[in-house]
C-alpha positions in Angstrom: 27.9 19.7 -28.2 29.2 17.5 -30.9 32.8 16.4 -31.5 33.7 19.1 -34.0 32.2 21.9 -31.8 34.2 20.7 -28.8 37.4 20.4 -30.9 36.9 24.0 -32.2 36.1 25.3 -28.7 39.2 23.7 -27.1 41.4 24.8 -30.0 40.2 28.4 -29.5 40.9 28.4 -25.7 44.4 29.3 -24.5 46.1 26.3 -22.9 47.6 26.7 -19.4 51.4 26.4 -19.8 52.1 26.5 -16.1 50.2 23.2 -15.3 52.4 20.1 -15.2 51.1 17.6 -17.7 52.2 14.6 -19.7 54.0 15.0 -23.1 51.8 15.4 -26.2 48.9 16.8 -24.2 47.5 20.3 -23.5 46.0 21.4 -20.2 43.0 23.7 -20.4 41.3 25.2 -17.4 37.6 24.4 -16.9 36.9 28.0 -16.1 38.2 29.1 -19.5 36.0 26.6 -21.3 33.0 28.0 -19.4 34.0 31.6 -20.2 34.2 30.7 -23.9 30.6 29.5 -23.8 31.3 25.7 -23.7 29.5 23.1 -21.6 32.2 22.0 -19.0 30.4 18.7 -18.4 30.2 17.8 -22.1 33.9 18.7 -22.5 34.7 16.4 -19.6 32.9 13.5 -21.1 34.4 14.2 -24.5 37.9 14.3 -23.0 37.6 11.0 -21.3 36.3 9.4 -24.5 39.5 10.6 -26.2 41.9 9.3 -23.6 42.0 12.6 -21.7 41.3 13.2 -18.0 40.1 15.9 -15.6 42.4 16.9 -12.8 42.7 19.6 -10.2 45.5 22.0 -9.2 46.6 21.8 -5.6 44.8 24.0 -3.1 46.6 27.3 -2.2 47.4 28.2 1.4 48.6 31.4 2.9 50.7 31.9 6.0 48.9 33.4 8.9 49.8 34.5 12.4 48.3 33.5 15.7 46.2 30.4 16.5 45.6 29.5 12.8 49.0 29.5 11.2 47.8 28.0 7.9 44.5 29.1 6.3 43.1 27.7 3.1 43.2 30.5 0.6 41.3 28.7 -2.2 40.5 25.3 -3.6 42.4 24.1 -6.7 41.0 24.7 -10.1 39.8 21.9 -12.3 41.4 21.5 -15.7 41.3 19.1 -18.7 44.3 17.2 -19.9 43.6 16.4 -23.6 45.9 14.6 -26.0 47.0 16.9 -28.8 46.0 14.3 -31.4 42.4 14.5 -30.2 42.2 18.2 -31.2 43.2 17.5 -34.8 40.2 17.2 -37.2 
């Protein structure tokens, strides 16, 4: 994927407003990029080249009873933190 294709893809994907991020950036879930038909690894490289980063949400736990009081519910999700200026043409 080239720069323009990745910009267009990221601009078309709904950012995640619930993820804590730095000002002037957007957080986009890796799973949404894959669902939109993008190459998550290419987007990862592009993001790093444009002063972005890849991060992961914390793992979720559920309260249980008995011998195993805390059980891992699921691993965190990877997401891209991309500066908004990188999404401008």
